[in-house]
C-alpha positions in Angstrom: 2.4 -18.4 9.0 2.1 -22.0 7.0 3.2 -24.9 8.6 6.6 -27.0 7.2 6.7 -30.4 5.5 8.2 -33.3 7.1 10.2 -35.3 4.4 11.3 -38.5 5.5 14.5 -39.5 3.6 16.1 -43.0 2.8 19.9 -42.5 3.0 22.8 -45.3 2.0 23.1 -48.5 4.1 26.9 -48.4 3.3 27.7 -47.0 0.2 27.3 -43.4 0.3 27.6 -43.0 -3.7 23.5 -44.9 -3.2 22.1 -41.6 -2.2 19.7 -40.4 -4.9 19.7 -37.3 -6.3 16.4 -36.9 -5.1 17.5 -37.2 -1.4 20.3 -34.7 -2.2 18.0 -32.2 -3.1 15.8 -32.7 -0.1 18.4 -32.6 2.5 19.7 -29.4 1.1 16.3 -27.5 1.1 15.6 -28.0 4.8 16.2 -25.8 7.8 16.3 -28.9 10.3 17.9 -32.6 9.8 16.3 -34.9 12.0 19.3 -37.8 12.4 20.0 -40.1 14.8 24.1 -39.1 15.3 25.1 -35.6 13.8 28.4 -36.7 13.4 27.6 -39.6 11.2 25.1 -37.3 9.2 27.6 -34.8 8.6 29.8 -37.1 6.9 27.2 -37.9 4.6 26.3 -33.9 4.3 29.9 -33.6 3.6 30.3 -36.0 1.1 27.4 -34.9 -0.9 28.8 -31.0 -0.5 25.4 -29.8 2.0 26.0 -27.3 4.2 23.6 -25.1 6.0 21.0 -27.2 8.0 20.6 -27.5 11.2 21.3 -30.9 13.0 19.4 -32.1 15.9 19.7 -36.0 17.3 16.5 -38.3 17.3 17.5 -41.8 19.3 15.4 -44.1 20.6 16.0 -42.2 24.0 14.9 -39.0 23.3 13.0 -39.7 20.4 9.0 -39.3 22.4 10.7 -35.6 23.5 12.1 -34.7 20.4 8.4 -35.8 18.2 7.0 -32.7 20.2 10.2 -30.2 19.5 10.0 -31.3 15.8 6.4 -30.6 15.6 7.1 -27.1 16.8 9.7 -26.3 14.4 7.1 -27.7 11.5 4.2 -25.7 13.2 6.6 -22.5 13.2 7.0 -23.0 9.0 10.5 -24.5 9.4 11.0 -27.5 6.7 12.6 -30.7 8.2 14.2 -33.9 6.9 14.6 -37.4 9.2 17.0 -39.3 8.2 18.8 -42.4 10.6 22.3 -43.4 10.1 21.6 -45.9 7.3 18.5 -47.0 5.2 14.9 -46.0 5.7 13.9 -44.1 8.8 11.4 -45.8 11.3 12.2 -49.3 10.1 14.1 -50.9 13.0 15.4 -47.5 13.9 14.2 -44.0 15.1 11.3 -42.0 13.5 8.2 -43.9 13.9 7.2 -41.5 16.9 8.5 -38.5 15.0 6.1 -39.2 11.6 3.1 -40.1 14.2 3.2 -36.9 16.0 3.5 -35.5 12.6 0.7 -36.8 10.9 -1.4 -36.2 13.9 -0.6 -32.6 14.4 -1.7 -32.1 10.5 1.6 -31.7 9.3 2.4 -32.6 5.4 4.4 -35.6 5.7 6.4 -37.0 2.6 9.3 -39.2 1.6 12.2 -39.9 -0.5 12.4 -43.4 -0.7 15.7 -45.4 -1.0 18.0 -47.9 0.6 17.0 -50.3 3.0 18.7 -53.5 4.1 15.9 -55.7 4.4 14.5 -55.2 0.6 17.9 -55.5 -0.3 18.6 -58.9 1.5 15.5 -60.3 0.1 16.1 -59.3 -3.9 19.4 -61.4 -3.5 18.4 -64.2 -1.2 16.8 -66.2 -3.6 14.0 -66.9 -1.7 10.4 -66.0 -2.7 9.6 -62.6 -2.7 5.9 -62.6 -3.6 5.2 -62.6 0.2 7.1 -62.0 3.1 7.5 -60.4 6.5 9.6 -58.2 8.4 10.5 -59.2 12.0 13.4 -56.7 12.6 15.8 -57.3 15.7 14.7 -60.5 17.7 13.8 -60.3 21.2 16.9 -61.3 23.3 16.0 -63.7 25.9 12.6 -64.4 28.1 9.4 -65.9 26.7 9.4 -63.1 24.3 11.8 -64.6 22.4 10.2 -67.9 22.5 7.1 -67.0 21.6 8.6 -65.3 18.8 10.5 -68.4 17.5 7.4 -70.4 17.9 5.5 -68.0 15.7 8.3 -68.4 12.9 8.2 -71.8 12.8 4.9 -71.6 11.3 5.0 -68.7 9.3 4.9 -69.9 5.3 6.2 -66.4 3.8 9.2 -65.5 3.6 10.9 -64.1 6.6 13.0 -61.1 7.4 15.1 -60.7 10.2 18.3 -57.9 11.5 21.0 -59.0 13.6 23.9 -58.0 15.7 27.4 -59.8 14.9 27.6 -60.7 18.8 24.1 -62.2 18.4 23.9 -63.6 15.0 25.3 -67.3 16.0 22.6 -67.7 19.3 20.1 -66.8 16.6 20.9 -69.0 13.8 20.9 -71.7 16.2 17.6 -70.5 17.8 16.4 -71.0 14.1 17.2 -73.9 13.7 16.1 -75.8 17.0 12.6 -73.8 16.5 12.2 -74.0 12.6 14.2 -77.1 12.0 17.8 -77.4 10.0 15.8 -78.0 6.9 14.6 -74.5 6.5 16.7 -72.7 3.6 18.3 -69.6 4.9 20.2 -66.6 3.1 22.4 -64.8 5.3 23.7 -61.4 4.0 26.5 -59.4 5.5 27.9 -55.7 5.1 25.6 -55.4 2.1 26.8 -52.6 -0.2 30.2 -52.6 1.8 33.3 -53.5 0.6 33.3 -56.9 2.0 29.6 -57.5 1.2 29.0 -61.7 1.6 25.5 -63.3 1.3 25.6 -67.2 2.3 22.9 -69.5 1.2 22.0 -72.9 2.5 19.8 -74.8 5.1 19.9 -73.4 9.1 21.4 -76.6 9.6 24.6 -75.6 8.3 24.5 -72.0 9.1 26.2 -71.3 11.9 29.4 -73.6 10.7 29.6 -71.9 7.2 29.2 -68.2 8.7 32.4 -68.8 10.7 33.3 -65.5 12.9 30.5 -62.8 12.8 31.4 -59.3 11.2 29.7 -56.3 10.5 25.6 -56.0 10.4 23.9 -58.7 9.2 20.2 -59.5 7.4 18.8 -63.0 7.9 16.1 -63.8 5.0 14.7 -67.2 6.2 12.3 -69.5 4.0 8.9 -69.9 5.2 7.8 -73.1 6.8 6.2 -76.2 4.0 2.9 -77.0 5.2 3.1 -80.1 7.2 0.4 -81.8 5.5 -1.5 -81.3 1.9 -4.4 -78.5 2.7 -8.1 -79.9 2.1 -10.6 -78.5 0.2 -12.4 -76.5 3.0 -8.7 -74.7 3.8 -8.4 -73.7 0.5 -12.2 -72.3 -0.4 -11.4 -70.6 3.4 -8.0 -69.0 2.3 -10.0 -67.9 -1.1 -12.9 -66.3 1.2 -10.2 -64.3 3.5 -8.2 -62.9 0.2 -11.4 -62.0 -1.4 -13.0 -60.2 1.8 -9.8 -58.5 1.9 -10.7 -56.8 -1.5 -8.7 -59.1 -3.9 -9.9 -60.0 -7.1 -10.6 -63.9 -8.1 -7.4 -64.0 -10.3 -5.3 -62.6 -7.6 -7.0 -64.2 -4.6 -6.7 -67.9 -6.6 -2.8 -67.0 -7.0 -1.9 -65.6 -3.7 -3.8 -69.2 -2.2 -1.5 -71.3 -4.8 1.4 -69.5 -3.2 1.0 -69.8 0.5 -0.7 -73.2 0.6 1.6 -74.7 -1.9 -0.9 -76.6 -4.2 -1.4 -76.3 -8.0 -3.0 -72.9 -9.0 -5.6 -74.9 -11.2 -6.9 -77.1 -8.2 -7.3 -73.7 -6.5 -9.2 -72.2 -9.4 -11.7 -75.2 -9.5 -12.6 -74.8 -5.7 -12.8 -70.7 -6.4 -15.8 -72.0 -9.6 -17.5 -74.5 -7.8 -17.5 -72.3 -4.6 -19.0 -69.5 -6.5 -21.2 -71.6 -8.4 -22.6 -73.2 -4.9 -23.0 -69.6 -3.4 -25.4 -68.4 -6.0 -27.8 -71.6 -6.0 -27.8 -71.1 -2.4 
């Protein structure tokens, strides 16, 4: 018997009408749907008129065990869809272990892309989108949280964080302490839902502006600015790193100019002089 296929399906982050026709088709066509909460997914299926697929629960607590069970189903020829309660599976939600087990078993894995709270918040934040990092949920306490905050303080790319309402104000205050109150931030709440809100401003004003937290939040934090202008050696080193990663000169120049906050013409001139020097030597 031919093995089945695992399909990773993104589902709405709030508004159920955001589900795509391809997602509906994929969910209707499988034998089993692996989801976090069968009741939650059951309501989504009822909304789009799907009946039939068996629902199995895959949560943080049981994902390792269920990954093996799902691989057995796939090897038996069953087609399985993987969903989370909201958004894209495996992004700060269960799913990674299931996908890793399936790919490790050489089972076909495909995707039906769609909603993602992280990308939705990034695109409406007003902050740079060319280069960004996704940090998910911050560690709640201890040395791990301290180290993560210290790393964010010097991160020059735009940063995306998730946070629960009861920890939001503490996290915003900790970010202000670690990163300085001048950093620009966007705090998005209840994206795609009736009470969607986005506040934009500086970290030093965020706690007072957000008020009493309600709902789920995405924090989009502007990257750190260089403390002092980079010298020519720093720029050349950055160019070398980008080109070693496979970027052509034009792409590397644009990326380095954005990262280091220097004029593109200066970076280009250094790329030319550096190349000429290499050719001569």
